[in-house]
N, CA, C and O of each residue as an XYZ file, in Angstrom:
780
protein
N      29.239    128.351     66.623
C      29.630    127.478     65.494
C      30.666    126.467     66.038
O      31.672    126.850     66.635
N      30.394    125.186     65.815
C      31.298    124.119     66.278
C      32.507    123.999     65.364
O      33.584    123.595     65.801
N      32.330    124.348     64.098
C      33.440    124.241     63.153
C      34.442    125.377     63.338
O      34.096    126.449     63.834
N      35.648    125.137     62.947
C      36.682    126.130     63.025
C      36.485    127.170     61.920
O      36.335    126.803     60.755
N      36.482    128.458     62.266
C      36.377    129.520     61.311
C      37.735    130.156     61.100
O      38.355    130.648     62.043
N      38.203    130.145     59.842
C      39.511    130.724     59.536
C      39.269    131.915     58.580
O      38.682    131.750     57.511
N      39.726    133.103     58.980
C      39.572    134.302     58.140
C      40.987    134.751     57.706
O      41.907    134.840     58.517
N      41.114    135.018     56.443
C      42.365    135.533     55.878
C      42.079    136.732     55.023
O      41.068    136.764     54.322
N      42.959    137.736     55.063
C      42.795    138.900     54.262
C      43.995    139.167     53.428
O      45.117    139.029     53.914
N      43.817    139.547     52.187
C      44.914    139.912     51.284
C      44.666    141.303     50.760
O      43.606    141.571     50.195
N      45.598    142.174     50.932
C      45.465    143.621     50.592
C      44.287    144.238     51.358
O      43.642    145.157     50.854
N      44.002    143.745     52.563
C      42.855    144.153     53.313
C      43.061    143.852     54.780
O      43.507    142.753     55.109
N      42.765    144.754     55.660
C      42.789    144.510     57.105
C      41.399    144.041     57.516
O      40.403    144.671     57.162
N      41.328    142.966     58.243
C      40.042    142.467     58.754
C      39.774    143.107     60.065
O      40.411    142.771     61.064
N      38.831    144.036     60.097
C      38.515    144.763     61.310
C      37.639    143.919     62.206
O      37.091    142.902     61.780
N      37.507    144.348     63.459
C      36.632    143.624     64.386
C      35.203    143.599     63.918
O      34.507    142.592     64.045
N      34.757    144.756     63.358
C      33.349    144.776     62.875
C      33.116    143.815     61.713
O      32.073    143.167     61.629
N      34.117    143.731     60.806
C      34.013    142.801     59.668
C      34.062    141.382     60.190
O      33.293    140.541     59.723
N      34.923    141.082     61.128
C      35.022    139.713     61.704
C      33.680    139.332     62.351
O      33.205    138.214     62.148
N      33.069    140.229     63.117
C      31.794    139.922     63.771
C      30.723    139.697     62.720
O      29.894    138.800     62.870
N      30.722    140.486     61.668
C      29.712    140.351     60.608
C      29.843    138.952     59.985
O      28.848    138.255     59.787
N      31.081    138.557     59.682
C      31.306    137.272     59.057
C      30.931    136.147     59.971
O      30.319    135.175     59.530
N      31.283    136.247     61.258
C      30.933    135.232     62.208
C      29.433    135.048     62.327
O      28.929    133.927     62.395
N      28.708    136.203     62.352
C      27.263    136.174     62.464
C      26.640    135.444     61.291
O      25.754    134.608     61.472
N      27.112    135.763     60.060
C      26.611    135.157     58.837
C      27.008    133.673     58.737
O      26.194    132.837     58.345
N      28.240    133.359     59.086
C      28.740    131.996     58.944
C      28.242    131.056     60.017
O      28.242    129.841     59.820
N      27.827    131.579     61.126
C      27.350    130.698     62.235
C      26.129    129.887     61.798
O      25.887    128.822     62.367
N      25.365    130.336     60.831
C      24.184    129.595     60.432
C      24.488    128.410     59.542
O      23.620    127.562     59.331
N      25.678    128.331     59.022
C      26.011    127.211     58.100
C      25.939    125.822     58.739
O      25.536    124.853     58.095
N      26.334    125.739     60.011
C      26.309    124.445     60.658
C      24.869    123.916     60.887
O      24.678    122.725     61.135
N      23.880    124.796     60.802
C      22.479    124.329     60.879
C      22.145    123.506     59.651
O      21.369    122.554     59.727
N      22.727    123.869     58.521
C      22.399    123.227     57.257
C      23.350    122.099     56.904
O      23.010    121.228     56.103
N      24.510    122.105     57.481
C      25.547    121.077     57.249
C      26.166    120.776     58.597
O      27.224    121.319     58.914
N      25.523    119.898     59.431
C      25.981    119.724     60.814
C      27.365    119.130     60.981
O      27.967    119.263     62.047
N      27.883    118.477     59.949
C      29.189    117.820     60.063
C      30.337    118.716     59.658
O      31.388    118.220     59.252
N      30.168    120.011     59.757
C      31.226    120.982     59.368
C      32.473    120.781     60.218
O      32.408    120.667     61.442
N      33.615    120.742     59.527
C      34.912    120.688     60.273
C      35.544    122.060     60.252
O      36.035    122.523     61.282
N      35.549    122.748     59.070
C      36.192    123.980     58.882
C      35.506    124.877     57.885
O      35.036    124.403     56.851
N      35.436    126.174     58.171
C      34.919    127.160     57.251
C      36.045    128.170     57.125
O      36.452    128.814     58.092
N      36.533    128.285     55.892
C      37.622    129.218     55.588
C      37.112    130.328     54.670
O      36.529    130.053     53.621
N      37.326    131.547     55.056
C      36.935    132.672     54.229
C      38.133    133.548     53.943
O      38.763    134.114     54.836
N      38.422    133.634     52.642
C      39.554    134.456     52.160
C      38.953    135.730     51.510
O      38.173    135.657     50.561
N      39.344    136.878     52.055
C      38.901    138.143     51.513
C      40.081    138.883     50.895
O      41.176    138.931     51.456
N      39.826    139.450     49.738
C      40.935    140.187     49.091
C      40.386    141.371     48.308
O      39.226    141.401     47.897
N      41.257    142.329     48.123
C      40.940    143.468     47.255
C      41.909    143.357     46.076
O      43.126    143.355     46.264
N      41.367    143.266     44.872
C      42.183    143.079     43.680
C      42.077    144.283     42.780
O      41.061    144.977     42.747
N      43.147    144.515     42.053
C      43.109    145.610     41.039
C      42.464    145.077     39.793
O      42.987    144.166     39.150
N      41.319    145.646     39.447
C      40.617    145.261     38.238
C      40.185    146.493     37.524
O      40.147    147.573     38.114
N      39.856    146.363     36.262
C      39.332    147.485     35.508
C      37.970    147.946     36.061
O      37.668    149.137     36.134
N      37.169    146.948     36.444
C      35.864    147.267     36.916
C      35.860    147.305     38.422
O      36.264    146.349     39.083
N      35.385    148.452     38.978
C      35.333    148.569     40.415
C      34.349    147.609     41.065
O      34.414    147.358     42.268
N      33.411    147.062     40.238
C      32.413    146.148     40.759
C      33.000    144.778     41.084
O      32.339    143.978     41.746
N      34.236    144.481     40.633
C      34.843    143.164     40.878
C      36.045    143.225     41.787
O      36.792    142.250     41.872
N      36.261    144.332     42.470
C      37.498    144.462     43.238
C      37.456    143.731     44.583
O      38.475    143.192     45.014
N      36.309    143.703     45.249
C      36.167    143.033     46.529
C      35.834    141.566     46.288
O      34.799    141.257     45.697
N      36.709    140.647     46.744
C      36.557    139.221     46.468
C      36.419    138.465     47.789
O      37.222    138.614     48.710
N      35.365    137.649     47.840
C      35.178    136.781     49.012
C      35.146    135.342     48.511
O      34.327    134.981     47.666
N      36.036    134.545     49.037
C      36.058    133.104     48.633
C      35.835    132.286     49.926
O      36.455    132.541     50.958
N      34.951    131.321     49.833
C      34.616    130.500     51.008
C      34.892    129.046     50.666
O      34.513    128.565     49.598
N      35.546    128.361     51.568
C      35.812    126.935     51.462
C      35.247    126.232     52.706
O      35.576    126.613     53.829
N      34.415    125.229     52.519
C      33.800    124.507     53.628
C      34.271    123.060     53.559
O      34.221    122.446     52.493
N      34.718    122.516     54.659
C      35.130    121.113     54.739
C      34.177    120.367     55.650
O      33.921    120.804     56.772
N      33.662    119.274     55.193
C      32.706    118.476     55.984
C      32.860    116.998     55.654
O      32.507    116.551     54.563
N      33.381    116.262     56.591
C      33.540    114.783     56.404
C      34.164    114.418     55.082
O      33.632    113.577     54.357
N      35.286    115.035     54.753
C      35.999    114.718     53.541
C      35.523    115.475     52.290
O      36.234    115.520     51.285
N      34.355    116.053     52.349
C      33.851    116.833     51.190
C      34.359    118.250     51.294
O      34.477    118.795     52.392
N      34.666    118.861     50.139
C      35.103    120.222     50.113
C      34.149    120.997     49.158
O      33.996    120.651     47.986
N      33.531    122.035     49.703
C      32.669    122.891     48.888
C      33.322    124.260     48.827
O      33.793    124.755     49.851
N      33.365    124.886     47.657
C      34.021    126.146     47.468
C      33.151    127.096     46.672
O      32.495    126.677     45.718
N      33.130    128.368     47.044
C      32.389    129.394     46.330
C      33.178    130.701     46.362
O      33.894    131.004     47.316
N      33.015    131.465     45.276
C      33.654    132.774     45.197
C      32.712    133.788     44.608
O      31.988    133.496     43.657
N      32.717    134.960     45.159
C      31.916    136.082     44.638
C      32.697    137.357     44.652
O      33.610    137.527     45.461
N      32.343    138.273     43.749
C      33.028    139.538     43.646
C      31.976    140.650     43.670
O      30.883    140.481     43.131
N      32.306    141.791     44.296
C      31.359    142.884     44.348
C      32.086    144.202     44.567
O      33.303    144.231     44.750
N      31.358    145.244     44.546
C      31.934    146.600     44.780
C      32.220    146.837     46.267
O      33.142    147.564     46.638
N      31.388    146.191     47.109
C      31.551    146.327     48.552
C      31.776    144.948     49.167
O      31.159    143.971     48.741
N      32.631    144.866     50.139
C      32.973    143.591     50.772
C      31.772    142.907     51.412
O      31.629    141.689     51.304
N      30.932    143.649     52.057
C      29.746    143.022     52.733
C      28.817    142.388     51.723
O      28.199    141.362     52.009
N      28.703    142.988     50.527
C      27.890    142.423     49.428
C      28.519    141.151     48.937
O      27.809    140.178     48.684
N      29.845    141.120     48.790
C      30.544    139.937     48.330
C      30.426    138.796     49.355
O      30.317    137.629     48.979
N      30.449    139.141     50.637
C      30.328    138.136     51.710
C      28.934    137.538     51.670
O      28.780    136.317     51.712
N      27.919    138.384     51.590
C      26.525    137.906     51.565
C      26.319    137.001     50.349
O      25.671    135.959     50.445
N      26.879    137.410     49.200
C      26.658    136.648     47.979
C      27.368    135.301     48.050
O      26.818    134.300     47.590
N      28.600    135.246     48.624
C      29.309    133.992     48.680
C      28.618    133.054     49.676
O      28.628    131.840     49.470
N      28.031    133.572     50.729
C      27.312    132.708     51.681
C      26.046    132.144     51.024
O      25.734    130.963     51.180
N      25.316    132.999     50.284
C      24.130    132.473     49.570
C      24.514    131.400     48.554
O      23.826    130.389     48.415
N      25.607    131.629     47.855
C      26.123    130.620     46.891
C      26.435    129.313     47.611
O      26.152    128.225     47.110
N      27.033    129.446     48.814
C      27.368    128.228     49.603
C      26.102    127.497     50.007
O      26.087    126.267     49.973
N      25.029    128.197     50.392
C      23.758    127.539     50.684
C      23.322    126.645     49.528
O      22.939    125.491     49.723
N      23.386    127.195     48.339
C      22.959    126.439     47.139
C      23.852    125.223     46.945
O      23.353    124.147     46.614
N      25.159    125.367     47.142
C      26.047    124.243     47.028
C      25.829    123.157     48.050
O      25.929    121.969     47.742
N      25.522    123.578     49.306
C      25.172    122.654     50.343
C      23.907    121.888     50.002
O      23.816    120.682     50.232
N      22.915    122.612     49.441
C      21.647    121.949     49.052
C      21.906    120.889     47.986
O      21.396    119.770     48.056
N      22.711    121.272     46.998
C      23.036    120.279     45.904
C      23.787    119.079     46.465
O      23.498    117.935     46.112
N      24.748    119.343     47.336
C      25.558    118.308     47.975
C      24.685    117.352     48.792
O      24.765    116.131     48.657
N      23.845    117.958     49.648
C      22.971    117.123     50.469
C      21.943    116.356     49.627
O      21.601    115.217     49.945
N      21.455    116.985     48.555
C      20.554    116.271     47.645
C      21.181    115.095     46.998
O      20.546    114.050     46.857
N      22.405    115.230     46.602
C      23.129    114.095     45.988
C      23.350    112.975     46.991
O      23.210    111.796     46.668
N      23.706    113.370     48.240
C      23.972    112.404     49.295
C      22.701    111.646     49.618
O      22.724    110.427     49.786
N      21.592    112.367     49.705
C      20.328    111.681     50.029
C      19.974    110.728     48.922
O      19.545    109.604     49.186
N      20.151    111.166     47.642
C      19.853    110.283     46.508
C      20.684    109.011     46.531
O      20.169    107.925     46.266
N      21.928    109.137     46.839
C      22.815    107.930     46.880
C      22.375    107.039     47.994
O      22.342    105.818     47.838
N      22.030    107.625     49.132
C      21.647    106.839     50.304
C      20.355    106.082     50.011
O      20.181    104.942     50.441
N      19.435    106.740     49.261
C      18.143    106.103     48.939
C      18.250    105.206     47.723
O      17.269    104.567     47.343
N      19.419    105.144     47.104
C      19.618    104.265     45.962
C      19.224    104.839     44.639
O      19.211    104.126     43.635
N      18.895    106.133     44.606
C      18.571    106.804     43.329
C      19.839    107.254     42.633
O      20.806    107.649     43.284
N      19.836    107.196     41.323
C      21.008    107.660     40.597
C      20.932    109.170     40.336
O      21.951    109.859     40.392
N      19.741    109.681     40.054
C      19.572    111.089     39.824
C      18.386    111.602     40.649
O      17.737    110.834     41.359
N      18.118    112.879     40.549
C      16.982    113.446     41.255
C      17.432    114.365     42.357
O      18.629    114.586     42.544
N      16.488    114.896     43.081
C      16.757    115.837     44.187
C      16.112    115.358     45.458
O      15.138    114.604     45.455
N      16.695    115.826     46.555
C      16.137    115.530     47.859
C      14.867    116.380     47.987
O      14.731    117.423     47.348
N      13.942    115.906     48.830
C      12.735    116.644     49.090
C      13.047    117.848     49.935
O      14.023    117.842     50.686
N      12.254    118.865     49.832
C      12.448    120.130     50.574
C      12.505    119.882     52.073
O      13.251    120.559     52.780
N      11.713    118.902     52.581
C      11.710    118.618     54.025
C      13.066    118.100     54.516
O      13.438    118.283     55.675
N      13.807    117.435     53.581
C      15.088    116.832     53.964
C      16.181    117.875     54.061
O      17.234    117.609     54.641
N      15.954    119.064     53.502
C      16.984    120.089     53.463
C      16.523    121.326     54.194
O      15.768    122.122     53.636
N      16.964    121.512     55.446
C      16.495    122.684     56.222
C      17.292    123.921     55.799
O      18.138    124.411     56.546
N      17.009    124.419     54.587
C      17.681    125.601     54.050
C      16.722    126.780     53.878
O      15.506    126.588     53.891
N      17.238    127.969     53.721
C      16.317    129.092     53.470
C      15.387    128.845     52.336
O      15.797    128.255     51.336
N      14.125    129.272     52.433
C      13.130    128.969     51.434
C      13.459    129.508     50.067
O      13.130    128.874     49.065
N      14.116    130.690     49.990
C      14.452    131.250     48.680
C      15.489    130.399     47.996
O      15.469    130.306     46.769
N      16.414    129.761     48.733
C      17.378    128.869     48.123
C      16.696    127.590     47.599
O      17.005    127.115     46.506
N      15.780    127.053     48.384
C      15.063    125.846     47.948
C      14.206    126.145     46.725
O      14.132    125.315     45.819
N      13.560    127.302     46.673
C      12.762    127.641     45.486
C      13.595    127.745     44.233
O      13.196    127.298     43.158
N      14.801    128.366     44.396
C      15.662    128.492     43.226
C      16.140    127.115     42.752
O      16.215    126.866     41.548
N      16.465    126.220     43.694
C      16.913    124.882     43.301
C      15.786    124.085     42.683
O      16.041    123.255     41.811
N      14.575    124.300     43.091
C      13.442    123.547     42.537
C      13.249    123.885     41.051
O      12.775    123.051     40.280
N      13.612    125.095     40.659
C      13.422    125.516     39.274
C      14.569    125.065     38.359
O      14.470    125.199     37.140
N      15.651    124.535     38.933
C      16.784    124.102     38.153
C      16.494    122.721     37.523
O      15.800    121.886     38.103
N      17.039    122.521     36.344
C      16.940    121.202     35.742
C      18.160    120.391     36.193
O      19.233    120.938     36.448
N      17.964    119.084     36.284
C      19.042    118.192     36.643
C      20.049    118.149     35.483
O      19.683    117.926     34.329
N      21.319    118.369     35.821
C      22.352    118.354     34.796
C      22.815    116.918     34.512
O      22.824    116.064     35.398
N      23.193    116.683     33.269
C      23.621    115.351     32.895
C      24.669    115.474     31.808
O      24.804    116.522     31.177
N      25.403    114.408     31.595
C      26.414    114.387     30.550
C      25.738    114.182     29.238
O      25.044    113.185     29.037
N      25.933    115.127     28.322
C      25.271    115.035     27.014
C      26.256    114.776     25.881
O      25.847    114.542     24.744
N      27.556    114.817     26.185
C      28.548    114.560     25.157
C      29.822    114.008     25.792
O      30.245    114.477     26.848
N      30.409    113.052     25.173
C      31.656    112.508     25.647
C      32.675    112.638     24.523
O      32.401    112.271     23.381
N      33.855    113.165     24.855
C      34.910    113.314     23.850
C      36.057    112.386     24.177
O      36.377    112.132     25.339
N      36.655    111.896     23.135
C      37.896    111.107     23.249
C      38.962    111.763     22.410
O      38.701    112.175     21.280
N      40.144    111.863     22.940
C      41.217    112.514     22.207
C      42.576    111.895     22.630
O      42.691    111.312     23.708
N      43.559    112.032     21.791
C      44.888    111.573     22.144
C      45.588    112.612     22.946
O      45.435    113.813     22.722
N      46.367    112.135     23.896
C      47.122    113.064     24.775
C      48.564    113.040     24.334
O      49.214    111.995     24.320
N      49.061    114.233     23.968
C      50.414    114.342     23.476
C      51.373    114.742     24.550
O      51.024    115.536     25.424
N      52.583    114.214     24.515
C      53.596    114.674     25.464
C      54.084    116.077     25.105
O      54.426    116.358     23.956
N      54.106    116.945     26.106
C      54.591    118.332     25.874
C      54.903    118.969     27.207
O      54.491    118.494     28.265
N      55.641    120.055     27.124
C      55.993    120.850     28.324
C      54.826    121.706     28.747
O      53.861    121.845     27.996
N      54.886    122.266     29.895
C      53.827    123.174     30.371
C      53.684    124.391     29.481
O      52.566    124.843     29.233
N      54.789    124.932     28.996
C      54.761    126.089     28.116
C      54.069    125.775     26.787
O      53.313    126.585     26.253
N      54.351    124.574     26.271
C      53.723    124.152     25.020
C      52.229    123.966     25.237
O      51.430    124.287     24.357
N      51.841    123.447     26.407
C      50.422    123.220     26.732
C      49.689    124.586     26.821
O      48.569    124.729     26.329
N      50.335    125.570     27.450
C      49.726    126.923     27.520
C      49.472    127.464     26.123
O      48.392    127.981     25.838
N      50.490    127.341     25.236
C      50.343    127.814     23.873
C      49.211    127.068     23.133
O      48.432    127.697     22.417
N      49.114    125.737     23.299
C      48.079    124.960     22.640
C      46.676    125.320     23.174
O      45.718    125.397     22.404
N      46.565    125.539     24.506
C      45.288    125.906     25.094
C      44.831    127.260     24.553
O      43.657    127.438     24.228
N      45.769    128.219     24.457
C      45.423    129.534     23.909
C      45.009    129.445     22.446
O      44.086    130.141     22.021
N      45.682    128.595     21.671
C      45.335    128.445     20.232
C      43.901    127.893     20.099
O      43.160    128.278     19.194
N      43.527    126.992     21.012
C      42.189    126.353     20.947
C      41.118    127.280     21.562
O      39.931    127.138     21.268
N      41.548    128.228     22.417
C      40.571    129.109     23.074
C      39.799    128.448     24.179
O      38.663    128.829     24.463
N      40.417    127.433     24.827
C      39.766    126.676     25.919
C      40.192    127.253     27.255
O      41.144    128.029     27.340
N      39.472    126.864     28.295
C      39.827    127.268     29.640
C      40.661    126.225     30.387
O      41.177    126.488     31.473
N      40.784    125.030     29.783
C      41.647    123.978     30.343
C      42.223    123.151     29.194
O      41.721    123.174     28.071
N      43.278    122.429     29.508
C      43.921    121.590     28.503
C      44.579    120.389     29.204
O      45.286    120.570     30.195
N      44.356    119.190     28.708
C      44.934    117.987     29.286
C      46.108    117.566     28.415
O      45.998    117.484     27.191
N      47.252    117.297     29.081
C      48.439    116.894     28.356
C      49.285    115.936     29.210
O      49.142    115.881     30.431
N      50.158    115.195     28.546
C      51.077    114.272     29.202
C      52.375    115.039     29.445
O      52.975    115.550     28.499
N      52.813    115.125     30.691
C      54.039    115.820     31.033
C      55.142    114.788     31.174
O      55.208    114.091     32.187
N      56.022    114.676     30.165
C      57.069    113.635     30.214
C      58.089    113.897     31.305
O      58.793    112.973     31.713
N      58.191    115.114     31.786
C      59.156    115.412     32.859
C      58.700    114.755     34.197
O      59.539    114.386     35.019
N      57.431    114.621     34.395
C      56.905    113.996     35.630
C      56.331    112.643     35.363
O      56.100    111.897     36.315
N      56.086    112.277     34.153
C      55.463    110.970     33.809
C      53.999    110.905     34.221
O      53.473    109.838     34.538
N      53.339    112.089     34.210
C      51.932    112.129     34.631
C      51.074    112.906     33.660
O      51.571    113.754     32.918
N      49.740    112.606     33.665
C      48.801    113.462     32.960
C      48.647    114.738     33.808
O      48.548    114.660     35.033
N      48.628    115.888     33.167
C      48.446    117.156     33.828
C      47.220    117.866     33.218
O      46.895    117.665     32.048
N      46.571    118.673     34.008
C      45.472    119.545     33.490
C      45.922    120.977     33.746
O      46.135    121.409     34.879
N      46.057    121.696     32.617
C      46.367    123.114     32.690
C      45.040    123.853     32.657
O      44.161    123.494     31.874
N      44.873    124.880     33.490
C      43.600    125.595     33.522
C      43.831    127.094     33.755
O      44.832    127.516     34.335
N      42.875    127.859     33.285
C      42.947    129.338     33.431
C      42.304    129.680     34.774
O      41.203    129.224     35.084
N      42.996    130.477     35.552
C      42.478    130.920     36.857
C      41.655    132.189     36.672
O      41.731    132.839     35.629
N      40.852    132.546     37.709
C      40.012    133.721     37.633
C      40.857    134.997     37.522
O      40.382    135.998     36.986
N      42.083    134.978     38.013
C      42.934    136.182     37.972
C      43.652    136.295     36.607
O      44.459    137.205     36.416
N      43.370    135.391     35.671
C      43.972    135.437     34.332
C      45.285    134.646     34.212
O      45.781    134.457     33.102
N      45.846    134.191     35.314
C      47.028    133.347     35.297
C      46.660    131.897     35.031
O      45.493    131.597     34.779
N      47.613    131.006     35.082
C      47.358    129.586     34.812
C      47.659    128.765     36.058
O      48.482    129.137     36.894
N      46.968    127.641     36.153
C      47.268    126.624     37.158
C      47.487    125.316     36.470
O      46.936    125.069     35.398
N      48.300    124.458     37.086
C      48.564    123.183     36.489
C      48.339    122.120     37.589
O      48.963    122.154     38.650
N      47.461    121.215     37.304
C      47.093    120.171     38.238
C      47.585    118.820     37.752
O      47.437    118.472     36.580
N      48.164    118.076     38.656
C      48.554    116.684     38.321
C      48.188    115.778     39.473
O      48.483    116.076     40.631
N      47.551    114.680     39.156
C      47.129    113.764     40.238
C      48.357    113.063     40.823
O      49.380    112.894     40.161
N      48.217    112.672     42.062
C      49.335    111.967     42.701
C      49.129    110.469     42.497
O      48.056    109.941     42.791
N      50.120    109.809     42.010
C      50.064    108.365     41.939
C      49.396    107.765     40.695
O      49.254    106.545     40.610
N      48.979    108.605     39.720
C      48.377    108.057     38.493
C      49.395    108.256     37.328
O      49.610    109.370     36.852
N      49.971    107.192     36.919
C      50.935    107.277     35.785
C      50.306    106.761     34.523
O      49.449    105.878     34.548
N      50.732    107.310     33.442
C      50.291    106.860     32.138
C      51.171    105.747     31.652
O      52.389    105.912     31.584
N      50.580    104.586     31.303
C      51.388    103.475     30.819
C      52.162    103.875     29.569
O      51.624    104.548     28.690
N      53.422    103.462     29.488
C      54.198    103.811     28.326
C      54.454    102.621     27.445
O      55.105    102.749     26.408
């Protein structure tokens, strides 16, 4: 693999056998996305009610400025690793399909199977998918509030994210619910709301 492979473990020791297994599975990615710069795999064991969700594998791929990310959970780490790599194949196929369409001047559609040298089961699954499109556009006023007020408002609405104006920073922020149940707050750099 020409790309740099970074392995991190949280609440888990990465054994030599596990490292070799990951390297063997991840080595095939650069066949499908030749411009790979970095493949990062974060493995963790989390305390959850369900034992089926304790082993977590998250994969981040960087290629020419594009970032693809996938996460899978399973009862066994090898199953989570296999599942996250299969999910990454599907994301690479979608990414390459969009790039081919832009290059050919098409606004929507998919790349032909010959253009995407991916495993046949991934291509068959993608062929059965419908093209996604924007079916609804919402407009709403953005109110100035603190992060704590935004958390409360998001919970009251029952949403997974909430957009608000943070007067402390002078920026639009997006509050979102993370997979672990906590919250994240995103704010773009350099985009100010006119006052």
